[in-house]
C-alpha positions as a Markdown table, in Angstrom:
| # | Residue | x | y | z |
|---|---|---|---|---|
| 1 | Unk | -23.7 | 106.0 | 3.2 |
| 2 | Unk | -25.7 | 104.9 | 6.2 |
| 3 | Unk | -27.4 | 102.2 | 4.0 |
| 4 | Unk | -24.0 | 100.8 | 2.9 |
| 5 | Unk | -22.8 | 100.7 | 6.5 |
| 6 | Unk | -26.0 | 99.0 | 7.6 |
| 7 | Unk | -25.7 | 96.4 | 4.8 |
| 8 | Unk | -22.0 | 95.8 | 5.7 |
| 9 | Unk | -22.9 | 95.3 | 9.4 |
| 10 | Unk | -25.7 | 92.9 | 8.6 |
| 11 | Unk | -23.5 | 91.0 | 6.1 |
| 12 | Unk | -20.8 | 90.7 | 8.8 |
| 13 | Unk | -23.3 | 89.5 | 11.4 |
| 14 | Unk | -24.7 | 87.0 | 9.0 |
| 15 | Unk | -21.3 | 85.7 | 8.0 |
| 16 | Unk | -20.3 | 85.4 | 11.7 |
| 17 | Unk | -23.5 | 83.5 | 12.5 |
| 18 | Unk | -23.0 | 81.0 | 9.7 |
| 19 | Unk | -19.4 | 80.0 | 10.6 |
| 20 | Unk | -19.0 | 76.7 | 12.4 |
| 21 | Unk | -16.3 | 75.2 | 14.4 |
| 22 | Unk | -15.6 | 71.5 | 14.2 |
| 23 | Unk | -15.0 | 70.3 | 17.8 |
| 24 | Unk | -13.6 | 67.0 | 18.8 |
| 25 | Unk | -12.9 | 65.9 | 22.4 |
| 26 | Unk | -11.5 | 62.5 | 23.3 |
| 27 | Unk | -10.5 | 61.0 | 26.7 |
| 28 | Unk | -8.4 | 57.9 | 26.7 |
| 29 | Unk | -7.7 | 55.8 | 29.8 |
| 30 | Unk | -4.4 | 54.1 | 29.7 |
| 31 | Unk | -5.0 | 50.7 | 31.4 |
| 32 | Unk | -1.9 | 48.9 | 32.6 |
| 33 | Unk | -1.7 | 45.5 | 34.1 |
| 34 | Unk | -1.3 | 45.4 | 37.8 |
| 35 | Unk | 2.2 | 44.0 | 38.8 |
| 36 | Unk | 2.1 | 40.6 | 40.4 |
| 37 | Unk | 3.4 | 41.0 | 43.9 |
| 38 | Unk | 3.8 | 38.5 | 46.7 |
| 39 | Unk | 3.9 | 39.4 | 50.4 |
| 40 | Unk | 6.0 | 37.8 | 53.0 |
| 41 | Unk | 3.1 | 37.6 | 55.4 |
| 42 | Unk | -0.2 | 39.3 | 56.2 |
| 43 | Unk | 1.4 | 42.1 | 58.2 |
| 44 | Unk | 3.5 | 43.1 | 55.2 |
| 45 | Unk | 0.4 | 43.2 | 53.0 |
| 46 | Unk | -1.5 | 45.2 | 55.5 |
| 47 | Unk | 1.3 | 47.7 | 56.1 |
| 48 | Unk | 1.9 | 48.2 | 52.4 |
| 49 | Unk | -1.8 | 48.7 | 51.5 |
| 50 | Unk | -2.5 | 51.1 | 54.5 |
| 51 | Unk | 0.5 | 53.2 | 53.5 |
| 52 | Unk | -0.4 | 53.1 | 49.8 |
| 53 | Unk | -4.0 | 54.2 | 50.4 |
| 54 | Unk | -2.9 | 57.1 | 52.5 |
| 55 | Unk | -0.3 | 58.2 | 50.1 |
| 56 | Unk | -1.0 | 61.1 | 47.6 |
| 57 | Unk | 0.0 | 58.9 | 44.7 |
| 58 | Unk | -2.9 | 56.6 | 45.2 |
| 59 | Unk | -5.3 | 59.5 | 44.6 |
| 60 | Unk | -3.3 | 61.4 | 42.0 |
| 61 | Unk | -3.6 | 60.4 | 38.4 |
| 62 | Unk | -1.3 | 61.6 | 35.7 |
| 63 | Unk | -3.2 | 63.4 | 33.0 |
| 64 | Unk | -1.9 | 64.7 | 29.6 |
| 65 | Unk | -4.0 | 67.0 | 27.4 |
| 66 | Unk | -3.2 | 67.8 | 23.8 |
| 67 | Unk | -5.1 | 70.6 | 22.1 |
| 68 | Unk | -5.1 | 71.5 | 18.4 |
| 69 | Unk | -6.9 | 74.7 | 17.5 |
| 70 | Unk | -7.5 | 76.7 | 14.3 |
| 71 | Unk | -9.8 | 79.5 | 15.4 |
| 72 | Unk | -13.3 | 79.3 | 14.0 |
| 73 | Unk | -12.5 | 76.2 | 12.0 |
| 74 | Unk | -11.3 | 73.3 | 14.2 |
| 75 | Unk | -10.8 | 72.5 | 17.8 |
| 76 | Unk | -9.5 | 69.1 | 18.8 |
| 77 | Unk | -8.6 | 68.0 | 22.3 |
| 78 | Unk | -7.3 | 64.6 | 23.5 |
| 79 | Unk | -6.8 | 63.8 | 27.1 |
| 80 | Unk | -4.9 | 60.7 | 28.4 |
| 81 | Unk | -5.4 | 59.5 | 31.9 |
| 82 | Unk | -3.5 | 56.9 | 33.8 |
| 83 | Unk | -5.3 | 54.1 | 35.5 |
| 84 | Unk | -5.2 | 53.2 | 39.3 |
| 85 | Unk | -2.8 | 50.4 | 38.4 |
| 86 | Unk | -0.1 | 52.8 | 37.3 |
| 87 | Unk | 0.1 | 54.3 | 40.8 |
| 88 | Unk | 0.0 | 50.9 | 42.4 |
| 89 | Unk | 2.8 | 49.6 | 40.2 |
| 90 | Unk | 5.0 | 52.6 | 41.0 |
| 91 | Unk | 4.4 | 52.0 | 44.7 |
| 92 | Unk | 5.3 | 48.3 | 44.4 |
| 93 | Unk | 8.5 | 49.2 | 42.5 |
| 94 | Unk | 9.5 | 51.8 | 45.2 |
| 95 | Unk | 8.7 | 49.4 | 48.0 |
| 96 | Unk | 10.4 | 46.3 | 46.6 |
| 97 | Unk | 14.0 | 47.5 | 47.1 |
| 98 | Unk | 15.6 | 44.3 | 46.0 |
| 99 | Unk | 13.3 | 43.8 | 43.0 |
| 100 | Unk | 12.5 | 40.2 | 43.8 |
| 101 | Unk | 8.7 | 40.5 | 43.5 |
| 102 | Unk | 8.2 | 39.7 | 47.1 |
| 103 | Unk | 7.5 | 42.5 | 49.7 |
| 104 | Unk | 8.9 | 41.7 | 53.1 |
| 105 | Unk | 7.6 | 43.2 | 56.3 |
| 106 | Unk | 10.7 | 45.3 | 56.6 |
| 107 | Unk | 10.3 | 46.7 | 53.1 |
| 108 | Unk | 6.7 | 47.5 | 53.8 |
| 109 | Unk | 7.7 | 49.3 | 57.0 |
| 110 | Unk | 10.3 | 51.4 | 55.2 |
| 111 | Unk | 7.8 | 52.3 | 52.5 |
| 112 | Unk | 5.2 | 53.3 | 55.1 |
| 113 | Unk | 7.7 | 55.5 | 56.9 |
| 114 | Unk | 8.5 | 57.2 | 53.6 |
| 115 | Unk | 4.8 | 58.0 | 53.1 |
| 116 | Unk | 4.5 | 60.0 | 56.3 |
């Protein structure tokens, strides 16, 4: 009886040590083109960039992770990350209230006040 139990334990340990898990990890960076923006003057550019660099959105990147897992057999993980340009484009859209592609000093000041 003890011999059979010992053999079964050894067989289970051997089977567990021979199993393998196929693992796949992939990180994809979604690069977007930076929006072309024109500034009314140097002051509007300075105000916008100072407010943008201090805002949380300039440091925060959206990240999406998808995981597919079948225990002991397969583990696949895919992570997608936004580029810096995504945050910049969102800030420009928020700042350019009349959507003319030109940031005025007044628009930049309003955007800066919203970031505080």
